[in-house]
C-alpha positions as CSV (number, residue, x, y, z in Angstrom):
1,M,101.9,109.3,67.0
2,V,100.9,105.8,65.2
3,L,97.3,106.0,63.7
4,K,95.5,103.2,64.4
5,R,92.8,101.3,61.6
6,D,89.0,102.1,62.6
7,H,87.9,98.9,62.7
8,R,84.5,98.4,61.4
9,E,81.4,97.7,63.6
10,A,81.5,93.6,62.9
11,D,85.2,93.9,63.7
12,I,84.2,95.6,67.4
13,E,81.3,93.2,68.0
14,A,83.6,90.0,67.0
15,L,86.2,91.7,69.9
16,A,83.1,91.8,72.0
17,Q,81.7,88.5,71.7
18,R,85.4,87.5,72.5
19,F,85.3,89.9,75.9
20,R,81.8,88.2,77.1
21,E,83.6,84.8,77.1
22,N,85.8,86.4,79.8
23,W,83.3,88.2,81.6
24,S,81.1,87.5,84.0
25,E,78.2,89.6,85.5
26,G,79.3,91.2,88.8
27,Q,82.7,90.6,88.3
28,V,85.8,92.9,90.0
29,I,86.8,94.8,86.6
30,R,90.5,95.8,88.2
31,S,90.9,92.3,88.2
32,W,89.7,91.5,84.6
33,L,91.7,93.9,83.5
34,R,94.9,92.5,85.0
35,R,94.0,88.5,83.8
36,N,93.5,90.2,80.2
37,G,95.6,93.4,80.0
38,E,98.3,92.1,78.1
39,E,95.7,90.5,75.7
40,L,94.3,94.4,75.0
41,R,98.0,95.9,75.0
42,T,98.9,93.6,72.6
43,L,95.7,94.1,70.2
44,V,96.8,98.0,70.5
45,R,100.7,97.6,69.8
46,Q,100.6,94.7,67.0
47,E,97.1,94.6,65.6
48,D,96.3,98.6,65.0
49,W,92.8,98.2,67.3
50,S,92.9,101.8,69.2
51,W,91.5,102.0,72.9
52,A,88.8,104.5,71.4
53,N,87.5,101.0,69.5
54,I,88.0,98.4,72.3
55,G,87.0,100.6,75.1
56,K,83.7,100.5,72.2
57,A,84.1,96.4,72.3
58,M,84.4,96.6,76.3
59,S,81.0,98.7,76.5
60,L,79.4,96.4,74.1
61,A,80.5,93.3,76.3
62,G,78.5,95.0,78.9
63,I,82.2,95.5,81.3
64,Q,81.4,98.6,82.4
65,F,81.4,100.6,85.8
66,K,78.0,100.9,88.1
67,T,77.5,104.1,86.7
68,G,76.9,102.5,83.0
69,K,79.1,105.1,80.9
70,G,80.9,103.3,77.9
71,W,84.7,103.6,77.6
72,T,86.6,105.8,76.0
73,G,90.1,105.1,74.9
74,E,91.6,107.2,77.8
75,N,90.1,105.8,80.4
76,V,90.7,102.2,78.9
77,R,94.2,102.9,78.7
78,R,94.4,104.6,82.2
79,A,92.5,101.9,83.4
80,V,94.7,99.1,82.1
81,D,97.4,100.6,83.1
82,L,96.6,101.3,86.5
83,A,95.7,97.7,87.0
84,M,98.7,96.4,85.7
85,K,100.7,98.1,87.7
86,P,102.3,95.4,90.5
87,K,101.0,95.4,94.4
88,K,102.7,97.5,96.8
89,V,104.0,95.7,100.0
90,R,102.7,96.8,102.7
91,A,104.5,96.4,105.7
92,G,103.9,93.1,108.0
93,N,101.4,92.3,105.0
94,S,102.6,91.4,101.9
95,Q,100.6,90.3,99.0
96,T,103.1,88.3,97.0
97,P,104.0,84.6,98.6
98,S,106.7,84.8,100.9
99,T,110.1,82.8,99.5
100,P,112.6,81.4,101.3
101,T,115.9,83.6,100.9
102,A,119.4,82.6,101.6
103,P,120.5,83.7,104.7
104,S,122.3,86.7,105.6
105,A,125.9,87.5,106.5
106,P,126.2,87.6,110.5
107,T,126.3,91.5,111.7
108,I,129.0,92.8,113.4
109,S,128.2,94.4,116.8
110,S,130.2,95.9,119.8
111,S,128.2,93.9,122.3
112,P,125.8,90.5,122.4
113,P,122.7,90.9,121.0
114,S,121.3,90.1,124.5
115,A,123.3,93.1,126.2
116,R,121.5,95.8,127.8
117,P,122.3,99.3,126.9
118,P,125.0,101.0,129.5
119,L,123.2,102.5,132.2
120,R,123.7,106.1,132.9
121,P,125.2,107.3,136.2
122,P,123.0,108.0,139.4
123,G,121.8,111.6,139.1
124,E,122.6,112.7,135.8
125,P,119.7,113.5,133.4
126,E,118.6,111.7,130.6
127,F,119.2,114.2,128.1
128,R,122.1,116.8,129.2
129,I,121.0,120.9,128.8
130,I,123.4,122.6,126.2
131,Q,124.5,125.4,127.8
132,R,124.8,128.5,125.4
133,G,126.8,131.8,126.0
134,P,125.1,135.2,126.8
135,G,124.8,136.7,123.6
136,S,123.5,133.7,121.3
137,T,120.3,133.9,119.2
138,A,119.6,130.2,120.3
139,S,118.7,131.2,123.6
140,R,115.9,134.0,122.4
141,D,112.2,132.6,122.4
142,Q,112.1,131.5,118.8
143,S,109.0,129.7,119.5
144,P,106.9,129.5,116.2
145,V,104.0,129.9,117.8
146,R,104.3,133.8,118.8
147,G,104.2,136.5,116.2
148,G,107.5,138.5,115.6
149,A,104.9,141.8,117.6
150,A,104.9,139.6,120.3
151,I,108.7,138.5,120.4
152,A,109.8,142.4,119.6
153,E,107.6,143.8,122.3
154,E,109.1,140.8,124.7
155,Q,112.7,142.0,123.6
156,S,111.9,146.3,123.9
157,K,110.9,145.5,127.8
158,K,114.2,143.9,128.3
159,G,116.1,146.1,126.5
160,E,117.4,143.7,123.8
161,P,117.9,144.9,120.2
């Protein structure tokens, strides 16, 4: 684990002042973290700031949830990581702007796209019933709803083992 420099209160106050310039009261914290996440990560990775000191500066700047609890180092790190993750694209509701894509290659099919599926012969059921031979375990009632005692009782009435 890399030890971070313990910044003086004056350094933390100066960082809090930088944060105040970018923060407006009532702003959504996650969007602020998304916009400033790379800067916060740079502070930790290149300028030896600890997440705990960044949390202190954020608390001093008034960047807090409605609970009013101050930031801990772990809370800041997790919040930044979560805010920086790309949004998931939901089916039919894309969060990203659509970009034109190259036309895809035509697919090869055995029938034209407007053709209907072949009709089944009259009188034939939609689904075929599978015929099982005598003694097949699939022919016994294996419903998960019924308990083992009920099945055993039914089998003893029929004379099955």
